[in-house]
N, C-alpha and C positions, 0 to 999 in steps of 0.2 A: 457298746454299741450295739444298739437290737439289730441283729443277722437272721432270726424266724419269726415270718409271720404267723399268730395263731392264729388267726383265720382267712380262707382262700378260698378266693369263689365261692361263697358261702357257704362253702363247705370246710368242717374243721378239718383237714387233712394232713396241715405243718408241724403243728407239736400237738406231745401227749403226754401230759402226767405219766410217767413209766414207774413213778416210785422204786422202790429200791429192789426191782428183780435184777437177774444176772444180765451179761451182754447178750448169752444167748437165745431169752426172754425178751430183749428189747429190738434183735433183728429179728425175732416171730411177730413180738406185734407190728414193726414197720412193714413186714409182707403180707400180714394179714390186712393195713390200710390203705397197703397201695393197690390189694388186690378190690379191696372195697371202693376205692375211687373206679378202680377200673371198670367193675359191676355198675355203678354207676354212670358210669360215662359210655357205656353203653345200653344201657337203660333197662340192665338187666333185675329187676328190684327185689324180688325174692332174694335172690344171690348178697346185695348190697346190704339185706337186713338179716341174713343169716351171720355173714362179716361183721357188721358193724355189733351183733349182738356179744361172738367172739371177741371183740375187741375192748368191748365194757366190761366183758370177764375178767382180762387180764390186767384193764386198767379202769376199775372200777372209781377214781378217783378222779378224771380225767374230762372235764366240761367239755372236750371238743371230743373226746366219743359218746359224750353224753349227745353231746348237739345230732353230730351224725343218727345215731340212733334214732333220734327222734326226727329226724328228717325222712330215714329210711321208714318209719312206722307210718308217716303220713304216708307216703308213697305207697303203702304196701294198705293204704285205709283204715289203719288200727288207731284211726282218730285220738280215742280217749288215750288210751297207752302213750302216741306222742306228746299228747298236753300234758298229760303225768310228768314228763319225764323231762320238756319243757320247766318242769314246775320245778323239777328240784334244783337244774341250773340258777333258777332264779333264787333258789332257798340258799345258792353258796356264793352269791353276791355277783353274779356275771350276768351282762346284757349280750342280748344281741340283736340286730336288725330283724327281726322276725317280720314283719309286713311286707318286707324287700325281699322275702327268698320263693321263688318260686313252687322247693320243695313243698314250704307249708301251702300250700295253697288253696288244698281241702279243707282245713281248718278254718279257716277267714273270718266265717258268719258265724264259729260257734263262740257263744258267751266265755265259757272258760279257756279258750285260746286267748281272746281280748285282755282276760282281766291278768293273763302271764303275762299278756304285751303291757298293761301299766304297771306290774308289780317290776317289769325290767327297766319300762322308762323313769320308777320314783328313785331305783338305784343311782339314777344322775344326780339327782337332789346333793348341793353342796357340804361336806361335812369338814372341819378341821378348822384349824386357826393362823395359816401361815400369814404372814404378811409379806410383801415386796422389801427385800432387804436393798438391791438396787437394781438399776434398769442401763442394759448400752444401748449407746445411741446407734450404733450401727446395725440396721436391723438386717444385713446380708450375709451377717456371721456365720449364721446359722452354727449354735455353741451344742458343745456335749459335756464336757467334762468341767467339772471347779474344783479347785484346791486353796490350802488357806494357810501361811505363815503365820503360825502363833507368836514368834518374834518380835514380827513387824506390823502383822494383822492385814499384810496383804494377802489379797485373795486372786486368783488367776484362772483366766476361761479361757478352754480350748476354745477352738474355731474350726470347722469341717472345709468351709467354703474358702475362707479367706487366707487359711494356711499359719496362722499365726496363734498366737497367745497373747493375749488382754490383761493386763496387770489393774487389779483398782486399789486403791490405798487407801488406808486408813478414814483418810479425809475426805473419799472417795473420789478421788482426783482419777480417771480410766487412762491408761495409757498402754501402748505395747510393751509388754515384755520381751517378745522376738516378733519381728515385723516379718510381716507376708515373705512365705518361701527362703528365709534366712535361713543360711545352713543346710540348704534340702531339704527344710523340711516339706513333706505332703500335709494331708490333711491331719490336723493334730485330732488325737482323740480324748485319751484319758489325762490327767494326769494325779499327781502325789507329791505332797512334799515331805523331807526326811529332815527335818531341823536339826537331831546333832550332827550330821554332815553339809549343813547348811547346802541343801541339792533341792531341785526340782525335779520330777523325774516326768518324763513325755512320753507318750505312744504315737507315732505317727504311720498310717497306709495309704499309697494313694488309693484316690478314689475319684470317681467319675466326676462325684459333687464340687469338685475343690476346681477353683480357676489356676488356667495353664495344665490341667488333664490333659498326658500323652500315654496314648497305646502302649508305648514300650514298658512306663514304669505299671503298667496292672500288674498287682499282685506284691507289690512291692511296701514292704515294712520296717521300721527299725524301733528301739528305745532312747533315748536321749539322754542323758544328765547334762544340766545344767547347772551353773552356778546362782545360789539364790540375788548374790549383794549384786556381780555384777551381769547377768543372764547370761554370760559365756559359756558356751558348750565346753565342755570335760570330756564327751566322749558319744557316740554313738556307738548302739550295739545290734548288729543285722540277726535272726534268729540264726538258728543252727544248721549246719550244713544240711543234714538230715531233711529239714523240712523248708527249702528257702523260699516258696511262694506262702509263707505261714503269714496269715493277718493278725499281727500284735496291736493287742485292742486292749481290754479294761486290764487294773496294773493296781498293785497295794502294796507299800514298803514295811515289812516289820518290825517289830519291837528292838531286832536286831542287825536293824539294815538290810537284811535280806528282803530282793525283789523278786514277788511274784507277777506273770502276767500273764493273759489270757486268749485262747484264739476262737472266737465262735464257728468260727468256718470248720475248721478240722476237728474240735473238742481238744487239743491239746492244752496242756499249763505248763508253763515253765517257770523255773526258778533260775533268778541270777545269785547265788550267796554272793555275803557283803565281802567285799574286796574282790571278788573273781571277776573275770572278764570277758565272762562268755555265758549263754544263758547254755542252759542245761533243760532237758525236757525231763518234767516231774512228775505227768501223768501224761502215757500219748494214745495215740489213736484208738477209742472205745470204751471205755467206762464213762464219760463226759461225752453228753450230745453239742451242746450249746454254751460252755462256761460264759458268764459273763461275769459281772460286779466281783468283788475279792475283799474278803474281809478275815484279818489275820486275828487268831486268839489273843490274848494279852501274853501268855509265855511266849509265845513264836511258835508253837509245837502244830498247831493246827491250821488250816485254811476253812472258812468258810465259802462256798463258791454260790453264785444263783446260777446253774442252771436252766437258761430257757425251756426246756423240752422236760427237764427231769426233777424241778425244784430245788433245796439245798443241799450241797451236799457237802459232807467234812470231807478233807486231803488232810493223810501224815503228812506233814514236811520232810519226814525223814524216810518216809519208801514209797509215797505216793500211792498208798492203801485210799481209795473213795467208799465212802461207803454215803449211798441217799439217805437224806434224814425223814425216816417218817413224821406226820402233821396228823393232826385229827381230822378224820372221817369230812367232817362239812366244810371244808378250808380248802383256798387254790393257792398254791404255790409257785406256780408256774406264771413264765413271763415275766419274771424281774431280770431288768438292767444292773440300776446300781445297788449297791452293798455295802453297809457301812457295819462295825462292832458297836453296841451302845450300853455298855454296863450288862451284859448278861441275856442281853438279848440282839436284835438285827433290825435294820431300818434298809427296808429293800421300796425301789420305785419298782410299781407293778405297771409299766407300760403294753403288755402283750394279752392284755382281758381289759374286757369293759365294763365299768367306768375306771380308767387310769387312775392309780391311786398312790399313796404313799401307805405302807400298813408294817405299824411292829410284829415280829416275830421272834416269841422268847423260847429260850433256847432252856434245856434242863441242864444241871448243872454238867454233868458228863459227854456235855456236846453229841448226844446219841437221836435227842427227838426234840421237835416242834410242840411245844407245849399248847401251847395259844397264839392265833393269829388276829391283828386285833387293826382297823384301817385308821390313819390315825389325818388323812387328807382326802376330799375325794372332789369330784365337779370344780374346781378350782377354776376360775375364769379364766387365770394366766394357762393355762394345760394346754399344748399342744405339742403332745409326746413328750414328757418329763425325762429327762434320762440320768445323769448323776450326782451323788450329794459328797459333802464331805462335813463331818460331825465337828461341831467349833464349843468346845463345852458341853454347855447342857440343850444347844441348840443345831440343827439340822438346816443346813443351807441345799440348796438343790437348784438344779434349772426345770425351770420353771416350761419353756418353751421351746424345744430345738427346732420344729417346723420343718421335720425332714418331708413333709406331703409336699410342700412349695418348693420343691428340688426336682426338675426334672432329668428323667435317664441321661439325657444327655446334659447336663450339667446347667440348663437356663434355670433362671429363679422367675417365682408369683411375685413380681415385683408389689403390686398392688394387695398382694395380700400377706404379705409381712410386716411381722410387728416388732420393734424393739424389742433385743431378747431380757429378762428377767430372771434374776436370781431370788428366790421365796427362803426366806426363813420361816425352820415349824420348831415351837419349844417341845424337846421332849420330857414331859413331866416326871419319869420316874426315875431320872437324874438329878442327885442335888448337889 
């Protein structure tokens, strides 16, 4: 579940691609970023420019840092430099609402600025071959996760709003696998099937977006083990005592039946070894900023984790050591939510940049570097914050329209704007 905004209030002060720096370096970047935001707030534009340059020096691949620098340059009458910086962002395939930002007002009439505006608009053009696999009739679900049972052919879709899990059978019949609020479920977030043990794993967390939210439930979450055949709850597993307010979110089952669970709020990563009864902390607070989607390596020794702020991290399952993977200089690997393994590559749903996209991230064999990043899908008319997905053979099935923007902070729904949830199917051509 996406938890960090890529851009806030015009300026990209929320999320940065910190790369492979140490925790101390990332702390320094956060400090500089906060100071830059404070300088902007008090209209000390020379200081804002100086601090923005320092951030870019430390995080040269961050489009958020580049965007802040462009704003600072424009506010300091360095128009040509600002336009060149914005052009660098467009070259990386990322768009911003340039005409709506007052910090860029001095650039409005420059032909070179309008050329960049057109470049960013062109990035929104559709690309890809996704088609609708199925549509759910209840538009109030607010869907997040999808899983697949290879034995039955059934799909399972989680509902944030209705606190339930929907089953779609091989013949397209839609039914409730878990009815709303059954077994104390809160918002149902991520799902994964363990076919060898006949289990559907689900994460659940209390959310103001869900029906029946109570203030007393704030901060509560758990993972649930459900019998695939009967939907019976086998067990609930709470966060470790050291982190009772954890937000258990994205999860993935490994080849040996181990379960990895991410907490995007604290940055912790948890592991439930096969046969164990309690979650243990694999990565504590510090090395990761906002872990989201998780993919296991086929040998079960590594976790590939989409960190919303850092990019893709490799985590050693045995000791929790974290390595943020390097990537080509001209690509953006932040803002990734859903993540799966696909034969030496990762497929990520990137909803933290514009345009939203599905991307292939090709790995080197040692899993130390992203060799190439290719956009597979963008500009799809069904897109309204795509979230999580699942691989089924040579296809990728994913939630196209979570529609979080139509749920108010008080849980009210914009019913007139909601659309039926759509699960898209995208062929993965490198898989044979």
